[in-house]
PQR file with spaces between the fields and no chain letter, atoms N, CA, C, O and H, PARSE charges and radii, in Angstrom:
ATOM       1  N    MET     1     -16.835   12.349   16.170 -0.4000 1.5000
ATOM       2  CA   MET     1     -15.301   12.112   16.082 -0.0000 2.0000
ATOM       3  C    MET     1     -15.518   11.894   16.886  0.5500 1.7000
ATOM       4  O    MET     1     -16.378   12.205   17.711 -0.5500 1.4000
ATOM       5  N    VAL     2     -14.170   10.823   16.757 -0.4000 1.5000
ATOM       6  CA   VAL     2     -13.723   10.445   17.971 -0.0000 2.0000
ATOM       7  C    VAL     2     -12.443   10.017   18.206  0.5500 1.7000
ATOM       8  O    VAL     2     -12.121    9.054   17.509 -0.5500 1.4000
ATOM       9  H    VAL     2     -13.472   10.570   16.088  0.4000 1.0000
ATOM      10  N    GLY     3     -11.507   10.472   19.059 -0.4000 1.5000
ATOM      11  CA   GLY     3     -10.028   10.704   19.141 -0.0000 2.0000
ATOM      12  C    GLY     3      -9.324   12.386   18.876  0.5500 1.7000
ATOM      13  O    GLY     3      -9.536   12.762   20.029 -0.5500 1.4000
ATOM      14  H    GLY     3     -11.768   11.254   19.625  0.4000 1.0000
ATOM      15  N    LEU     4      -8.826   13.315   18.371 -0.4000 1.5000
ATOM      16  CA   LEU     4      -8.684   14.388   19.048 -0.0000 2.0000
ATOM      17  C    LEU     4      -7.795   14.180   17.216  0.5500 1.7000
ATOM      18  O    LEU     4      -7.109   13.217   16.875 -0.5500 1.4000
ATOM      19  H    LEU     4      -8.655   13.010   17.434  0.4000 1.0000
ATOM      20  N    SER     5      -8.058   15.148   16.550 -0.4000 1.5000
ATOM      21  CA   SER     5      -6.966   15.039   15.125 -0.0000 2.0000
ATOM      22  C    SER     5      -5.599   16.022   15.093  0.5500 1.7000
ATOM      23  O    SER     5      -4.697   16.023   14.256 -0.5500 1.4000
ATOM      24  H    SER     5      -8.615   15.931   16.827  0.4000 1.0000
ATOM      25  N    THR     6      -5.756   16.843   16.272 -0.4000 1.5000
ATOM      26  CA   THR     6      -4.625   17.653   16.170 -0.0000 2.0000
ATOM      27  C    THR     6      -4.033   17.102   16.370  0.5500 1.7000
ATOM      28  O    THR     6      -4.026   16.220   17.229 -0.5500 1.4000
ATOM      29  H    THR     6      -6.489   16.842   16.952  0.4000 1.0000
ATOM      30  N    GLY     7      -2.580   17.704   14.953 -0.4000 1.5000
ATOM      31  CA   GLY     7      -1.223   17.279   15.100 -0.0000 2.0000
ATOM      32  C    GLY     7      -0.636   16.355   13.636  0.5500 1.7000
ATOM      33  O    GLY     7       0.514   16.069   13.301 -0.5500 1.4000
ATOM      34  H    GLY     7      -2.585   18.420   14.256  0.4000 1.0000
ATOM      35  N    TYR     8      -2.070   16.034   12.928 -0.4000 1.5000
ATOM      36  CA   TYR     8      -2.509   15.145   12.225 -0.0000 2.0000
ATOM      37  C    TYR     8      -1.026   15.243   10.797  0.5500 1.7000
ATOM      38  O    TYR     8      -0.752   16.282   10.195 -0.5500 1.4000
ATOM      39  H    TYR     8      -3.004   16.266   13.200  0.4000 1.0000
ATOM      40  N    ASN     9      -0.481   14.199   10.631 -0.4000 1.5000
ATOM      41  CA   ASN     9      -0.082   14.638    9.427 -0.0000 2.0000
ATOM      42  C    ASN     9      -0.265   13.753    8.203  0.5500 1.7000
ATOM      43  O    ASN     9       0.543   13.937    7.293 -0.5500 1.4000
ATOM      44  H    ASN     9      -0.704   13.355   11.120  0.4000 1.0000
ATOM      45  N    LYS    10      -1.087   12.936    8.058 -0.4000 1.5000
ATOM      46  CA   LYS    10      -1.833   11.844    7.032 -0.0000 2.0000
ATOM      47  C    LYS    10      -2.973   12.101    7.206  0.5500 1.7000
ATOM      48  O    LYS    10      -3.325   12.696    8.224 -0.5500 1.4000
ATOM      49  H    LYS    10      -1.743   12.787    8.797  0.4000 1.0000
ATOM      50  N    LEU    11      -3.787   11.741    6.318 -0.4000 1.5000
ATOM      51  CA   LEU    11      -5.192   12.103    5.893 -0.0000 2.0000
ATOM      52  C    LEU    11      -6.002   10.682    5.229  0.5500 1.7000
ATOM      53  O    LEU    11      -5.500   10.508    4.119 -0.5500 1.4000
ATOM      54  H    LEU    11      -3.501   11.257    5.490  0.4000 1.0000
ATOM      55  N    TYR    12      -6.958    9.718    5.470 -0.4000 1.5000
ATOM      56  CA   TYR    12      -7.500    9.275    3.936 -0.0000 2.0000
ATOM      57  C    TYR    12      -8.838    9.206    4.730  0.5500 1.7000
ATOM      58  O    TYR    12      -9.072    9.148    5.937 -0.5500 1.4000
ATOM      59  H    TYR    12      -7.366    9.859    6.372  0.4000 1.0000
ATOM      60  N    VAL    13     -10.045    9.248    3.048 -0.4000 1.5000
ATOM      61  CA   VAL    13     -10.782    9.514    3.398 -0.0000 2.0000
ATOM      62  C    VAL    13     -11.333    7.616    3.003  0.5500 1.7000
ATOM      63  O    VAL    13     -10.549    6.984    2.295 -0.5500 1.4000
ATOM      64  H    VAL    13      -9.854    9.296    2.067  0.4000 1.0000
ATOM      65  N    ARG    14     -11.999    7.240    3.256 -0.4000 1.5000
ATOM      66  CA   ARG    14     -13.215    6.427    2.812 -0.0000 2.0000
ATOM      67  C    ARG    14     -14.676    6.744    2.121  0.5500 1.7000
ATOM      68  O    ARG    14     -15.526    7.466    2.641 -0.5500 1.4000
ATOM      69  H    ARG    14     -12.636    7.754    3.831  0.4000 1.0000
ATOM      70  N    LYS    15     -14.765    6.306    1.296 -0.4000 1.5000
ATOM      71  CA   LYS    15     -16.236    5.679    1.411 -0.0000 2.0000
ATOM      72  C    LYS    15     -16.869    4.468    0.159  0.5500 1.7000
ATOM      73  O    LYS    15     -16.594    4.039   -0.961 -0.5500 1.4000
ATOM      74  H    LYS    15     -14.074    5.719    0.873  0.4000 1.0000
ATOM      75  N    GLU    16     -17.985    4.295    1.368 -0.4000 1.5000
ATOM      76  CA   GLU    16     -18.292    3.080    1.130 -0.0000 2.0000
ATOM      77  C    GLU    16     -19.538    3.186   -0.080  0.5500 1.7000
ATOM      78  O    GLU    16     -20.487    3.967   -0.014 -0.5500 1.4000
ATOM      79  H    GLU    16     -18.209    4.644    2.278  0.4000 1.0000
ATOM      80  N    ASP    17     -19.252    2.066   -1.342 -0.4000 1.5000
ATOM      81  CA   ASP    17     -19.993    1.934   -2.189 -0.0000 2.0000
ATOM      82  C    ASP    17     -21.751    2.145   -1.730  0.5500 1.7000
ATOM      83  O    ASP    17     -22.511    1.781   -0.833 -0.5500 1.4000
ATOM      84  H    ASP    17     -18.481    1.431   -1.395  0.4000 1.0000
ATOM      85  N    GLY    18     -21.795    3.199   -3.329 -0.4000 1.5000
ATOM      86  CA   GLY    18     -23.641    2.681   -2.408 -0.0000 2.0000
ATOM      87  C    GLY    18     -24.091    4.344   -1.821  0.5500 1.7000
ATOM      88  O    GLY    18     -25.207    4.849   -1.945 -0.5500 1.4000
ATOM      89  H    GLY    18     -21.178    3.495   -4.058  0.4000 1.0000
ATOM      90  N    SER    19     -23.030    4.901   -1.249 -0.4000 1.5000
ATOM      91  CA   SER    19     -23.604    5.820   -0.874 -0.0000 2.0000
ATOM      92  C    SER    19     -22.932    6.924   -0.896  0.5500 1.7000
ATOM      93  O    SER    19     -21.946    6.757   -0.179 -0.5500 1.4000
ATOM      94  H    SER    19     -22.124    4.491   -1.148  0.4000 1.0000
ATOM      95  N    ALA    20     -22.948    8.536   -1.582 -0.4000 1.5000
ATOM      96  CA   ALA    20     -22.321    9.206   -1.379 -0.0000 2.0000
ATOM      97  C    ALA    20     -21.926   10.170   -0.385  0.5500 1.7000
ATOM      98  O    ALA    20     -20.940   10.905   -0.444 -0.5500 1.4000
ATOM      99  H    ALA    20     -23.749    8.671   -2.165  0.4000 1.0000
ATOM     100  N    LEU    21     -23.161   10.070    0.938 -0.4000 1.5000
ATOM     101  CA   LEU    21     -23.364   10.114    2.197 -0.0000 2.0000
ATOM     102  C    LEU    21     -22.435    9.489    3.089  0.5500 1.7000
ATOM     103  O    LEU    21     -22.134   10.083    4.124 -0.5500 1.4000
ATOM     104  H    LEU    21     -23.962    9.473    0.986  0.4000 1.0000
ATOM     105  N    LYS    22     -22.009    8.527    2.863 -0.4000 1.5000
ATOM     106  CA   LYS    22     -21.478    7.531    4.003 -0.0000 2.0000
ATOM     107  C    LYS    22     -19.949    7.661    3.650  0.5500 1.7000
ATOM     108  O    LYS    22     -19.364    7.245    2.649 -0.5500 1.4000
ATOM     109  H    LYS    22     -22.253    8.044    2.022  0.4000 1.0000
ATOM     110  N    LEU    23     -19.521    8.256    4.590 -0.4000 1.5000
ATOM     111  CA   LEU    23     -17.493    8.253    4.860 -0.0000 2.0000
ATOM     112  C    LEU    23     -17.357    8.439    5.492  0.5500 1.7000
ATOM     113  O    LEU    23     -18.173    9.105    6.130 -0.5500 1.4000
ATOM     114  H    LEU    23     -19.996    8.594    5.403  0.4000 1.0000
ATOM     115  N    SER    24     -16.380    8.120    5.916 -0.4000 1.5000
ATOM     116  CA   SER    24     -15.003    8.619    7.274 -0.0000 2.0000
ATOM     117  C    SER    24     -13.992    9.411    6.319  0.5500 1.7000
ATOM     118  O    SER    24     -13.947    9.731    5.131 -0.5500 1.4000
ATOM     119  H    SER    24     -15.718    7.579    5.398  0.4000 1.0000
ATOM     120  N    ILE    25     -13.084    9.580    7.643 -0.4000 1.5000
ATOM     121  CA   ILE    25     -11.681   10.753    7.056 -0.0000 2.0000
ATOM     122  C    ILE    25     -11.438    9.841    8.277  0.5500 1.7000
ATOM     123  O    ILE    25     -12.276    9.779    9.177 -0.5500 1.4000
ATOM     124  H    ILE    25     -13.121    9.319    8.607  0.4000 1.0000
ATOM     125  N    TRP    26      -9.988    8.948    8.315 -0.4000 1.5000
ATOM     126  CA   TRP    26      -9.528    8.688    8.846 -0.0000 2.0000
ATOM     127  C    TRP    26      -8.006    9.615    9.413  0.5500 1.7000
ATOM     128  O    TRP    26      -7.279    9.757    8.429 -0.5500 1.4000
ATOM     129  H    TRP    26      -9.307    8.999    7.584  0.4000 1.0000
ATOM     130  N    TYR    27      -7.379   10.240   10.660 -0.4000 1.5000
ATOM     131  CA   TYR    27      -6.375   10.904   10.442 -0.0000 2.0000
ATOM     132  C    TYR    27      -4.983   10.712   11.733  0.5500 1.7000
ATOM     133  O    TYR    27      -4.974   10.810   12.960 -0.5500 1.4000
ATOM     134  H    TYR    27      -7.969   10.125   11.459  0.4000 1.0000
ATOM     135  N    PHE    28      -3.971   10.414   10.747 -0.4000 1.5000
ATOM     136  CA   PHE    28      -2.431    9.635   11.183 -0.0000 2.0000
ATOM     137  C    PHE    28      -1.816   10.389   11.540  0.5500 1.7000
ATOM     138  O    PHE    28      -1.908   11.503   11.023 -0.5500 1.4000
ATOM     139  H    PHE    28      -3.978   10.334    9.750  0.4000 1.0000
ATOM     140  N    LEU    29      -0.684   10.104   12.831 -0.4000 1.5000
ATOM     141  CA   LEU    29       0.305   10.977   12.854 -0.0000 2.0000
ATOM     142  C    LEU    29       1.579    9.730   12.972  0.5500 1.7000
ATOM     143  O    LEU    29       1.998    9.078   13.928 -0.5500 1.4000
ATOM     144  H    LEU    29      -0.610    9.200   13.251  0.4000 1.0000
ATOM     145  N    ASN    30       2.056    9.781   11.061 -0.4000 1.5000
ATOM     146  CA   ASN    30       2.599    8.896   10.894 -0.0000 2.0000
ATOM     147  C    ASN    30       2.441    7.673   10.918  0.5500 1.7000
ATOM     148  O    ASN    30       2.345    7.469    9.708 -0.5500 1.4000
ATOM     149  H    ASN    30       1.716   10.311   10.284  0.4000 1.0000
ATOM     150  N    ASP    31       2.305    6.333   11.563 -0.4000 1.5000
ATOM     151  CA   ASP    31       1.337    5.114   11.154 -0.0000 2.0000
ATOM     152  C    ASP    31       0.252    5.003   12.158  0.5500 1.7000
ATOM     153  O    ASP    31      -0.635    4.156   12.046 -0.5500 1.4000
ATOM     154  H    ASP    31       2.384    6.498   12.546  0.4000 1.0000
ATOM     155  N    THR    32       0.333    6.128   13.460 -0.4000 1.5000
ATOM     156  CA   THR    32      -0.418    6.063   14.568 -0.0000 2.0000
ATOM     157  C    THR    32      -1.826    6.744   14.688  0.5500 1.7000
ATOM     158  O    THR    32      -1.976    7.957   14.829 -0.5500 1.4000
ATOM     159  H    THR    32       1.054    6.815   13.551  0.4000 1.0000
ATOM     160  N    LEU    33      -3.077    5.609   14.600 -0.4000 1.5000
ATOM     161  CA   LEU    33      -4.409    6.392   14.319 -0.0000 2.0000
ATOM     162  C    LEU    33      -5.135    7.291   15.472  0.5500 1.7000
ATOM     163  O    LEU    33      -5.619    6.957   16.554 -0.5500 1.4000
ATOM     164  H    LEU    33      -2.955    4.623   14.486  0.4000 1.0000
ATOM     165  N    LEU    34      -5.000    8.872   14.670 -0.4000 1.5000
ATOM     166  CA   LEU    34      -5.088    9.692   16.273 -0.0000 2.0000
ATOM     167  C    LEU    34      -6.730   10.373   16.407  0.5500 1.7000
ATOM     168  O    LEU    34      -7.032   11.040   17.397 -0.5500 1.4000
ATOM     169  H    LEU    34      -4.607    9.143   13.791  0.4000 1.0000
ATOM     170  N    ALA    35      -7.431   10.184   15.612 -0.4000 1.5000
ATOM     171  CA   ALA    35      -8.848   10.250   15.356 -0.0000 2.0000
ATOM     172  C    ALA    35      -9.767    9.603   13.541  0.5500 1.7000
ATOM     173  O    ALA    35      -9.373    9.397   12.393 -0.5500 1.4000
ATOM     174  H    ALA    35      -7.186    9.643   14.808  0.4000 1.0000
ATOM     175  N    VAL    36     -10.952    9.522   14.203 -0.4000 1.5000
ATOM     176  CA   VAL    36     -11.796    9.088   12.748 -0.0000 2.0000
ATOM     177  C    VAL    36     -13.177   10.398   12.920  0.5500 1.7000
ATOM     178  O    VAL    36     -13.903   10.667   13.877 -0.5500 1.4000
ATOM     179  H    VAL    36     -11.272    9.689   15.136  0.4000 1.0000
ATOM     180  N    ASP    37     -13.099   10.890   11.745 -0.4000 1.5000
ATOM     181  CA   ASP    37     -14.689   11.598   11.420 -0.0000 2.0000
ATOM     182  C    ASP    37     -15.596   10.666   10.657  0.5500 1.7000
ATOM     183  O    ASP    37     -15.387   10.186    9.544 -0.5500 1.4000
ATOM     184  H    ASP    37     -12.509   10.672   10.968  0.4000 1.0000
ATOM     185  N    ALA    38     -16.688   10.484   11.480 -0.4000 1.5000
ATOM     186  CA   ALA    38     -17.994    9.475   10.666 -0.0000 2.0000
ATOM     187  C    ALA    38     -18.899    9.725   10.992  0.5500 1.7000
ATOM     188  O    ALA    38     -19.507    9.962   12.036 -0.5500 1.4000
ATOM     189  H    ALA    38     -16.859   10.874   12.385  0.4000 1.0000
ATOM     190  N    ILE    39     -19.059    9.658    9.719 -0.4000 1.5000
ATOM     191  CA   ILE    39     -20.430   11.009    8.686 -0.0000 2.0000
ATOM     192  C    ILE    39     -21.835   10.113    8.107  0.5500 1.7000
ATOM     193  O    ILE    39     -21.995    9.540    7.030 -0.5500 1.4000
ATOM     194  H    ILE    39     -18.565    9.466    8.871  0.4000 1.0000
ATOM     195  N    ASN    40     -22.682   10.240    9.196 -0.4000 1.5000
ATOM     196  CA   ASN    40     -23.502    8.945    8.382 -0.0000 2.0000
ATOM     197  C    ASN    40     -22.577    7.021    8.237  0.5500 1.7000
ATOM     198  O    ASN    40     -22.890    6.154    7.421 -0.5500 1.4000
ATOM     199  H    ASN    40     -22.552   10.706   10.072  0.4000 1.0000
ATOM     200  N    ASN    41     -21.888    6.959    8.909 -0.4000 1.5000
ATOM     201  CA   ASN    41     -21.189    5.940    9.477 -0.0000 2.0000
ATOM     202  C    ASN    41     -21.102    5.696   10.381  0.5500 1.7000
ATOM     203  O    ASN    41     -20.128    6.145   10.986 -0.5500 1.4000
ATOM     204  H    ASN    41     -21.634    7.663    9.571  0.4000 1.0000
ATOM     205  N    PRO    42     -22.182    4.705   11.179 -0.5600 1.5000
ATOM     206  CA   PRO    42     -22.037    4.110   12.231  0.2800 2.0000
ATOM     207  C    PRO    42     -20.654    2.915   12.555  0.5500 1.7000
ATOM     208  O    PRO    42     -20.207    2.839   13.699 -0.5500 1.4000
ATOM     209  N    LYS    43     -20.227    2.263   11.712 -0.4000 1.5000
ATOM     210  CA   LYS    43     -19.265    1.106   12.256 -0.0000 2.0000
ATOM     211  C    LYS    43     -17.961    2.015   11.669  0.5500 1.7000
ATOM     212  O    LYS    43     -17.542    1.122   10.932 -0.5500 1.4000
ATOM     213  H    LYS    43     -20.590    2.324   10.783  0.4000 1.0000
ATOM     214  N    ALA    44     -17.266    2.827   11.507 -0.4000 1.5000
ATOM     215  CA   ALA    44     -16.566    3.856   10.746 -0.0000 2.0000
ATOM     216  C    ALA    44     -16.082    3.924   12.627  0.5500 1.7000
ATOM     217  O    ALA    44     -15.263    3.235   13.236 -0.5500 1.4000
ATOM     218  H    ALA    44     -17.607    3.552   12.106  0.4000 1.0000
ATOM     219  N    PHE    45     -16.905    4.947   13.074 -0.4000 1.5000
ATOM     220  CA   PHE    45     -16.962    5.445   14.340 -0.0000 2.0000
ATOM     221  C    PHE    45     -16.832    4.082   15.377  0.5500 1.7000
ATOM     222  O    PHE    45     -15.872    4.189   16.140 -0.5500 1.4000
ATOM     223  H    PHE    45     -17.570    5.506   12.580  0.4000 1.0000
ATOM     224  N    VAL    46     -17.755    2.618   15.565 -0.4000 1.5000
ATOM     225  CA   VAL    46     -16.884    1.902   16.167 -0.0000 2.0000
ATOM     226  C    VAL    46     -15.389    0.661   16.417  0.5500 1.7000
ATOM     227  O    VAL    46     -14.848   -0.045   17.268 -0.5500 1.4000
ATOM     228  H    VAL    46     -18.534    2.531   14.945  0.4000 1.0000
ATOM     229  N    LEU    47     -15.289    1.154   14.736 -0.4000 1.5000
ATOM     230  CA   LEU    47     -13.734    0.635   14.120 -0.0000 2.0000
ATOM     231  C    LEU    47     -12.420    1.411   14.811  0.5500 1.7000
ATOM     232  O    LEU    47     -11.342    1.055   15.287 -0.5500 1.4000
ATOM     233  H    LEU    47     -15.728    1.727   14.045  0.4000 1.0000
ATOM     234  N    GLY    48     -13.234    2.867   14.561 -0.4000 1.5000
ATOM     235  CA   GLY    48     -12.330    3.767   14.837 -0.0000 2.0000
ATOM     236  C    GLY    48     -12.257    4.063   16.278  0.5500 1.7000
ATOM     237  O    GLY    48     -11.329    4.867   16.366 -0.5500 1.4000
ATOM     238  H    GLY    48     -14.110    3.157   14.174  0.4000 1.0000
ATOM     239  N    THR    49     -12.936    3.758   17.956 -0.4000 1.5000
ATOM     240  CA   THR    49     -12.454    3.453   18.191 -0.0000 2.0000
ATOM     241  C    THR    49     -12.132    2.020   19.197  0.5500 1.7000
ATOM     242  O    THR    49     -11.849    1.894   20.389 -0.5500 1.4000
ATOM     243  H    THR    49     -13.689    3.105   17.884  0.4000 1.0000
ATOM     244  N    LYS    50     -12.290    1.251   18.306 -0.4000 1.5000
ATOM     245  CA   LYS    50     -11.448    0.173   19.309 -0.0000 2.0000
ATOM     246  C    LYS    50     -10.121    0.239   18.687  0.5500 1.7000
ATOM     247  O    LYS    50      -9.415   -0.123   19.629 -0.5500 1.4000
ATOM     248  H    LYS    50     -12.520    1.353   17.338  0.4000 1.0000
ATOM     249  N    PHE    51      -9.148    0.520   17.482 -0.4000 1.5000
ATOM     250  CA   PHE    51      -7.866    0.690   16.293 -0.0000 2.0000
ATOM     251  C    PHE    51      -7.289    1.948   17.449  0.5500 1.7000
ATOM     252  O    PHE    51      -6.100    1.943   17.768 -0.5500 1.4000
ATOM     253  H    PHE    51      -9.721    0.814   16.717  0.4000 1.0000
ATOM     254  N    ILE    52      -8.712    3.505   18.298 -0.4000 1.5000
ATOM     255  CA   ILE    52      -7.459    3.912   18.933 -0.0000 2.0000
ATOM     256  C    ILE    52      -6.806    3.202   19.997  0.5500 1.7000
ATOM     257  O    ILE    52      -5.617    2.983   20.230 -0.5500 1.4000
ATOM     258  H    ILE    52      -9.678    3.509   18.039  0.4000 1.0000
ATOM     259  N    LYS    53      -8.232    2.792   20.786 -0.4000 1.5000
ATOM     260  CA   LYS    53      -8.170    2.548   21.904 -0.0000 2.0000
ATOM     261  C    LYS    53      -7.700    0.820   22.150  0.5500 1.7000
ATOM     262  O    LYS    53      -8.010    0.220   23.179 -0.5500 1.4000
ATOM     263  H    LYS    53      -9.198    2.970   20.597  0.4000 1.0000
ATOM     264  N    ASP    54      -6.927    0.191   21.035 -0.4000 1.5000
ATOM     265  CA   ASP    54      -6.191   -1.013   21.016 -0.0000 2.0000
ATOM     266  C    ASP    54      -4.670   -0.229   20.112  0.5500 1.7000
ATOM     267  O    ASP    54      -3.668   -0.659   19.540 -0.5500 1.4000
ATOM     268  H    ASP    54      -6.675    0.678   20.199  0.4000 1.0000
ATOM     269  N    GLY    55      -4.999    0.511   20.285 -0.4000 1.5000
ATOM     270  CA   GLY    55      -3.397    1.140   19.669 -0.0000 2.0000
ATOM     271  C    GLY    55      -2.900    0.490   18.083  0.5500 1.7000
ATOM     272  O    GLY    55      -1.767    0.501   17.602 -0.5500 1.4000
ATOM     273  H    GLY    55      -5.813    0.861   20.750  0.4000 1.0000
ATOM     274  N    SER    56      -4.217   -0.081   17.468 -0.4000 1.5000
ATOM     275  CA   SER    56      -4.105   -0.885   16.373 -0.0000 2.0000
ATOM     276  C    SER    56      -3.466   -0.145   15.126  0.5500 1.7000
ATOM     277  O    SER    56      -3.657    0.963   14.623 -0.5500 1.4000
ATOM     278  H    SER    56      -5.138   -0.090   17.858  0.4000 1.0000
ATOM     279  N    ALA    57      -2.309   -1.613   14.719 -0.4000 1.5000
ATOM     280  CA   ALA    57      -2.124   -0.973   13.384 -0.0000 2.0000
ATOM     281  C    ALA    57      -2.961   -1.262   12.006  0.5500 1.7000
ATOM     282  O    ALA    57      -3.266   -2.351   11.519 -0.5500 1.4000
ATOM     283  H    ALA    57      -2.154   -2.513   15.128  0.4000 1.0000
ATOM     284  N    VAL    58      -3.267    0.218   11.478 -0.4000 1.5000
ATOM     285  CA   VAL    58      -4.454    0.112   10.531 -0.0000 2.0000
ATOM     286  C    VAL    58      -3.670    0.054    8.694  0.5500 1.7000
ATOM     287  O    VAL    58      -3.151    1.053    8.194 -0.5500 1.4000
ATOM     288  H    VAL    58      -3.019    1.103   11.873  0.4000 1.0000
ATOM     289  N    ASN    59      -3.751   -1.109    8.073 -0.4000 1.5000
ATOM     290  CA   ASN    59      -3.543   -1.378    6.840 -0.0000 2.0000
ATOM     291  C    ASN    59      -4.469    0.037    6.156  0.5500 1.7000
ATOM     292  O    ASN    59      -5.690    0.188    6.113 -0.5500 1.4000
ATOM     293  H    ASN    59      -4.172   -1.920    8.479  0.4000 1.0000
ATOM     294  N    THR    60      -3.346    0.972    5.660 -0.4000 1.5000
ATOM     295  CA   THR    60      -3.926    1.931    5.149 -0.0000 2.0000
ATOM     296  C    THR    60      -5.073    2.137    3.486  0.5500 1.7000
ATOM     297  O    THR    60      -5.997    2.737    2.938 -0.5500 1.4000
ATOM     298  H    THR    60      -2.354    0.849    5.696  0.4000 1.0000
ATOM     299  N    ASP    61      -3.743    0.780    3.378 -0.4000 1.5000
ATOM     300  CA   ASP    61      -3.684    0.615    1.397 -0.0000 2.0000
ATOM     301  C    ASP    61      -4.876    0.225    1.689  0.5500 1.7000
ATOM     302  O    ASP    61      -5.578    1.075    1.142 -0.5500 1.4000
ATOM     303  H    ASP    61      -2.992    0.292    3.823  0.4000 1.0000
ATOM     304  N    LYS    62      -5.849   -0.825    2.417 -0.4000 1.5000
ATOM     305  CA   LYS    62      -7.242   -1.421    2.351 -0.0000 2.0000
ATOM     306  C    LYS    62      -7.504   -0.358    2.900  0.5500 1.7000
ATOM     307  O    LYS    62      -8.186    0.249    2.074 -0.5500 1.4000
ATOM     308  H    LYS    62      -5.279   -1.515    2.862  0.4000 1.0000
ATOM     309  N    LEU    63      -7.348    0.480    4.108 -0.4000 1.5000
ATOM     310  CA   LEU    63      -9.307    1.096    4.390 -0.0000 2.0000
ATOM     311  C    LEU    63      -9.170    2.225    3.734  0.5500 1.7000
ATOM     312  O    LEU    63      -9.588    3.043    4.553 -0.5500 1.4000
ATOM     313  H    LEU    63      -6.794   -0.013    4.779  0.4000 1.0000
ATOM     314  N    VAL    64      -8.732    3.051    2.407 -0.4000 1.5000
ATOM     315  CA   VAL    64      -9.159    3.305    1.538 -0.0000 2.0000
ATOM     316  C    VAL    64     -10.025    2.759    0.607  0.5500 1.7000
ATOM     317  O    VAL    64     -10.873    3.361   -0.052 -0.5500 1.4000
ATOM     318  H    VAL    64      -8.392    2.386    1.741  0.4000 1.0000
ATOM     319  N    ASP    65      -9.729    1.469    0.594 -0.4000 1.5000
ATOM     320  CA   ASP    65     -10.504    0.746   -0.801 -0.0000 2.0000
ATOM     321  C    ASP    65     -11.758    0.340   -0.490  0.5500 1.7000
ATOM     322  O    ASP    65     -11.907   -0.783   -0.007 -0.5500 1.4000
ATOM     323  H    ASP    65      -9.040    0.980    1.129  0.4000 1.0000
ATOM     324  N    ALA    66     -12.449    0.867   -0.630 -0.4000 1.5000
ATOM     325  CA   ALA    66     -14.562   -0.042   -0.660 -0.0000 2.0000
ATOM     326  C    ALA    66     -14.263   -1.282   -1.089  0.5500 1.7000
ATOM     327  O    ALA    66     -15.171   -2.056   -0.788 -0.5500 1.4000
ATOM     328  H    ALA    66     -12.328    1.779   -1.023  0.4000 1.0000
ATOM     329  N    THR    67     -13.633   -1.651   -1.499 -0.4000 1.5000
ATOM     330  CA   THR    67     -14.108   -3.538   -1.779 -0.0000 2.0000
ATOM     331  C    THR    67     -13.957   -4.064   -1.153  0.5500 1.7000
ATOM     332  O    THR    67     -14.698   -5.046   -1.200 -0.5500 1.4000
ATOM     333  H    THR    67     -12.895   -1.022   -1.744  0.4000 1.0000
ATOM     334  N    VAL    68     -13.129   -4.059   -0.170 -0.4000 1.5000
ATOM     335  CA   VAL    68     -12.288   -4.497    0.555 -0.0000 2.0000
ATOM     336  C    VAL    68     -13.189   -4.608    2.504  0.5500 1.7000
ATOM     337  O    VAL    68     -12.856   -3.669    3.227 -0.5500 1.4000
ATOM     338  H    VAL    68     -12.527   -3.261   -0.131  0.4000 1.0000
ATOM     339  N    PRO    69     -13.811   -5.266    2.914 -0.5600 1.5000
ATOM     340  CA   PRO    69     -14.704   -5.375    3.383  0.2800 2.0000
ATOM     341  C    PRO    69     -14.607   -4.305    4.272  0.5500 1.7000
ATOM     342  O    PRO    69     -13.666   -3.588    3.933 -0.5500 1.4000
ATOM     343  N    PHE    70     -15.420   -3.719    5.682 -0.4000 1.5000
ATOM     344  CA   PHE    70     -14.827   -3.247    6.436 -0.0000 2.0000
ATOM     345  C    PHE    70     -15.757   -3.772    8.179  0.5500 1.7000
ATOM     346  O    PHE    70     -16.810   -3.579    8.786 -0.5500 1.4000
ATOM     347  H    PHE    70     -16.185   -4.301    5.958  0.4000 1.0000
ATOM     348  N    LYS    71     -13.841   -4.853    8.345 -0.4000 1.5000
ATOM     349  CA   LYS    71     -13.855   -5.551    9.377 -0.0000 2.0000
ATOM     350  C    LYS    71     -12.872   -5.358    9.808  0.5500 1.7000
ATOM     351  O    LYS    71     -11.928   -5.071    9.073 -0.5500 1.4000
ATOM     352  H    LYS    71     -12.985   -5.010    7.852  0.4000 1.0000
ATOM     353  N    PRO    72     -12.746   -5.440   11.072 -0.5600 1.5000
ATOM     354  CA   PRO    72     -11.393   -4.763   12.136  0.2800 2.0000
ATOM     355  C    PRO    72     -10.341   -5.532   11.216  0.5500 1.7000
ATOM     356  O    PRO    72      -9.575   -4.866   10.519 -0.5500 1.4000
ATOM     357  N    LEU    73     -10.276   -7.430   11.197 -0.4000 1.5000
ATOM     358  CA   LEU    73      -9.408   -8.087   11.129 -0.0000 2.0000
ATOM     359  C    LEU    73      -9.208   -8.549    9.553  0.5500 1.7000
ATOM     360  O    LEU    73      -8.740   -9.670    9.349 -0.5500 1.4000
ATOM     361  H    LEU    73     -10.898   -7.971   11.762  0.4000 1.0000
ATOM     362  N    GLU    74      -9.631   -7.517    8.198 -0.4000 1.5000
ATOM     363  CA   GLU    74      -9.705   -6.937    6.985 -0.0000 2.0000
ATOM     364  C    GLU    74      -8.256   -5.924    7.010  0.5500 1.7000
ATOM     365  O    GLU    74      -7.268   -6.112    6.300 -0.5500 1.4000
ATOM     366  H    GLU    74     -10.010   -6.607    8.363  0.4000 1.0000
ATOM     367  N    LEU    75      -8.421   -4.876    7.969 -0.4000 1.5000
ATOM     368  CA   LEU    75      -7.852   -3.665    7.460 -0.0000 2.0000
ATOM     369  C    LEU    75      -6.666   -3.249    8.347  0.5500 1.7000
ATOM     370  O    LEU    75      -6.079   -2.200    8.081 -0.5500 1.4000
ATOM     371  H    LEU    75      -9.224   -4.723    8.545  0.4000 1.0000
ATOM     372  N    LEU    76      -6.266   -4.037    9.420 -0.4000 1.5000
ATOM     373  CA   LEU    76      -5.188   -4.416   10.521 -0.0000 2.0000
ATOM     374  C    LEU    76      -3.926   -4.730    9.634  0.5500 1.7000
ATOM     375  O    LEU    76      -4.034   -5.668    8.845 -0.5500 1.4000
ATOM     376  H    LEU    76      -6.742   -4.889    9.635  0.4000 1.0000
ATOM     377  N    ALA    77      -2.873   -4.114    9.683 -0.4000 1.5000
ATOM     378  CA   ALA    77      -1.870   -4.178    9.184 -0.0000 2.0000
ATOM     379  C    ALA    77      -0.831   -5.950    9.707  0.5500 1.7000
ATOM     380  O    ALA    77       0.287   -6.171    9.242 -0.5500 1.4000
ATOM     381  H    ALA    77      -2.785   -3.352   10.324  0.4000 1.0000
């Protein structure tokens, strides 16, 4: 896990295609990313760390859509 999930009011789950055991849970307070649980998904951990550190705005519609490439430029709002 990266960040602290306490105080969140929105939660989004991204399940990667081809693996039921590879997912990430993204915690937001309004539009601010607070934390990411990365389960068998090191890329989610790295991206979550970057987004939290940079204060990036994440497009949550794209975030939960596994057909959208899991790349920073694809996920930013």
